[in-house]
N, C-alpha and C positions, 0 to 999 in steps of 0.2 A: 387404505383408501385407494380408490381407482380413479383415474382420469377419464375424461370423455373418450379418449382414444384407446381405452382398455390397457393402458400401461399403469403399473402400480407405483404409488409414491413410496419412497423409503427415506426415513429420517436417519440422519447420522450414517450414511453409507460408509463402507470400508474405504479408507483413504488410499490404500494401495490400488483398489479398483478405480477410484477417482483419478489417481495419478496416471494409470494406464489409459483411461479414457482420454484425458487431456493430451497425452503424448501422441495418441493415434489421431487426434482431431485437429489440434491447433496448427495453423500455417507457420512455417518456419521462415526466419528466425524467431524464436520465442524462448522464454525462460523454461528451464527444465523443472516443471512442477512436481518434484519428487515428494514423498510423504513428509520428509523433514520440512520442506518449504511450506507445504499446506498446513502442517501443524504449527509452524511459526506464526501464521496469520490467524488460524481458526482456534487454536487451543490456548490462547492467553488465559491466565487465571481469571480475568474478568469477562471472558467470552461466554458464549452459549452455543455449544455444538448442536443443540436441538433445532437451530435455525439453518442447518445444512440439510438439503434435501436433494434427492436424485429420483429418477424414474427407471424402473426396470421392466423388462419384458416378462411374459408369463413364466418363462423358464429361468428368470433371475439375472439376466444380462443387464448391467448398468448401461443406460443409453443417454442419460442427461444428468446434469448436476448444477447446482447453484448454492452459494453460501451467502448468508447475511451475517455480518460481523458487528455486534453491538458495542457502542461506546457512548460516553457523554461528550457533548460538544457545548461550546459557547457560540451563540449566533447573535451578533449585534447586542452583546452584553447580557443575554439571557441563556440559561442553562437548559438543555433539552436532552432527552434520551433519543439516540439516533441508531440507525443501522446502516452499514455500508455494504452494498450489494456487489459481489464480484464472482469471478470464476464461472460465469454462465457458459456451459459447454453442452453441445448436443452432437451425438455421434453422427458423422457424415452419412452413415448407412440408414439413418432415420430422419434426415432432413425432409421437410415437407409433411411431416406427420403430426404437426400441431403440438409439439412437446413444450416449446419455450413459453408460450402464452399461459397455459394452465399452471405451469411450475411457478412463474413469476406471480401469478395471481394468488396462488396458495400461500406463497411466502409473504406477500403483502398483507393478506388477511391474518396470518399468524403474527406479524409484527404489530398490526393494529390491535389484535386481541391482547397482546402482551403489553400494551400501553406505550409503545414507541411513538415519538412525535414526528421524527424527521427520517426520510430515506435519502441516502446519497449514493451516487454511483458515478463512474467515469467511463466514457466511451470515446474511442478514437474518432476525430472529426471525419465525417463522411461515411463512417461504417454503418452497416445495417442495424447494429445494436442501438443506435440513436433512435431510429424509428420504432424499434420494439419497445424501448422505455416509454416513449411518448404515447404509443398506442395503448399499452396496458394501463397507464394512468388515466388516459382519456376514458377507457372502458370502465375504470373504477370511479370515474368522476372525482378524481383528486388532482389538485394543482401540481404541476411539475414544471421546472424551468431550468435552462442552462444558466448557471450563475457565474461561471468563469471559464475561460479557455486558456490553456497553459501549454508550455513545452518543457523540454529537458535541456540541461546543459550537459555536454559530454566532451571528454578528451580521450585521445588514443594513447596507449602505452608508448608508442614510438614518438608521438608528438611531445608528450610531457617529459619523456626520459632525459633529454639533454638538460633540463632545468633542475633536475634532482641531484642531491648530494649522494655520495656513496653510503654514508651513515646518517641516521637520524640525529637530531639534537638530543640532549639529555633531558629535555623537558616533556617529551611525549612518551607515555607509557600505556600499557593495557589497563582497562578498567577493572577494578577489584570489587568484590561484594561489599566491602565496607565503604566504598565510595558513594553507594546509594544514599544513605542518610546525609552525608556531607553535601552532595549535589542535588538533594531532593527539591530545595527551593528553586534552584536554577532550572531543573527539569520541569517543575510546575509552571515556570514562567515561559517555557518554550512557546513560540508563536507570538509573544508579546501582545500587542493590541490589535492583531489582525481581526477582521470581522467574524471569521469562522475558524474555530480551532478545536481540535480534539483535547480531551482532558486525560492525562495518563494517571490512573489510580495508583496508589502506593503498592498495592499487591502485584502490579504488573512490572515494577521496576526491574527486579532481578531477571525476570523472564526476558523482557525486551532487550536489555543491555548486556546480559551475561549468559543466560541459559538457553535461549532459543537457537535452534539449529541454523547454521549458515551465517550467524551474526558475529561480528567482532566490534568491540567498542574501545576507543582510545580516549585518554584524558590528558589534557595539558596541565602539567603540575610543576610549578617552579618554587615549591615549598608548601603549597597547598593547591588542591584541584581548582582550576579556573575555567575550564571548558571541556566539552566532550563531543565526540563524534561517533555515531553508531552506524555501521555499514552492514550490508549483506554481500557476501561473496557467492555469486550465483553462476550456475552453469547455463549457457545458452546453447540451444539445439540449432544447428545450421542447416540450410536447405540441402547441402551436399551429403548430409548424414553425419558430419562431424560435430564437434562441440568446442566451445571455448569458455573461459571464465571472464566475467565482468564484475565490476565493483559498483555498488549502489549505495550512495549516501542516503540513509533513511531518517535519522533524527540527529540534528546538529545544533549545538548551542556554543557560540563563540564567547558568551559571557562578556567580560570586560577586556578581552584581548585587543591590543592595538592591531592596526592593519598589518604591520610587519609580523606580529605574533600569529595572527590568523594564517598568513602565508606559510610561516614556518610549520605550524601545526598541520596544515594539509599536506605540505611537502613531506613531513615526517611520516604521516600515515601512508602515503603512496610508496615511500621508501620501505617501510616495514612490511607492506603487502606485496612488494616486488616478487617475492618468492611464490606467490599464488599464480604467477604468470598471466595475470589479467590482461585482456586486450583493450578494453574500454572501461571508463569510469563515468558514472552518470550521477546527476543530482537534479531532482525536480525543481524547476524554477517557478515557485509558487508564492514567493514574496514574503515568507516569514523569516528569511535568512539573507544577510548581506552576501552578495556573490562576487564582490571584487576580487577576493582572494582566489576564488575558482577561476575567474577569468585570467588572472595573472599566470595561472598554470595551464593556459590554453584550452580551458573549457569554453566551448562555443555552442550556440543554440542548434539543437538537433531539429530536423525537419518535422518530426512526428508532433502532431498537436492533438490535445485531449480536451474534451468537454467535461465539465463538472456539473452534474445535475443535482438539484435538490427538489424533493417532493414533500408536501405536507401530509403526513399520515393522520395527524390529529390537528385539524385546522384550528379549533378553539384554543389550543394550547399556545399557538404562535402569537407573539405580541405584535406582529406586523405582517404585511404581505411579503411573499418571497421576493428578495432583492438580490441583485448581483453583488459580488464582492471583488475587490481589486487584489486582495491577498488572502491566503488561507494556510492553515497548518493541519494537514490530514495525512493519513497513510495514502500512498499512491502505488498501486500494485502493477 
């Protein structure tokens, strides 16, 4: 298939080429989107790599990319098929050539044809990507709305270090494969009663918590597993050409832990990951998780703010008009 600009669409482009495109394009500091990290998001067992598309020049150079990652969500008590749009990248050598619009339009059409009901994406407040999202959905005559604006909590290694013990407690250990069935009910309850939350299918459990690259998962176990925390250990590319490692709390359930046990659990994790030489640790402050234990470890609100967009791909399927949410549980890339 060819776009109006004579660039060719390519479905499921080589992820090494995608990684190289992102590394050349994205302003730093940014995550190092190596092949492993892309696979961690795109190649979930319940995923659909056919919703990854790029555009190439006539001689085969990859100059743009975007991925839609499918998953089920509960939105105000009703279950829908959703896609999460991310990784939109256009080579700086081809800015102004009209690549982003046709690519987004093609993916929206594909998602509609495959029966998805909801589109979700996140854009930094004030970024041009906000206008691009609003423009393409206006062109498609589909409703889209910002339903939440959120931030991150972050702490620095040097800031939290004095609060940590030399050794972790005996209750925090690595997640084992056999923990999946034991913790399945707790994992399915992640997000609690938030108005919008992803649903983690059973066939994704081992991948998310054990097998995906860059991921580490810990369990609080004082005789039986009571809580878990899933993190990504990620490299950040810096403006000066250097790099550092940061920790990102991805999926966390404190279960029935007391406030003191929550603090111990988080402290243990940071102690056990001290050897990664991380510089900062982050958790998205999106309301599905109590954050008092993080704040006790000097996590503070980071300045970056993010808009969460929701669009209706299949309006008749929605049981209500698009409404804002005060809390949610979704992947945040």
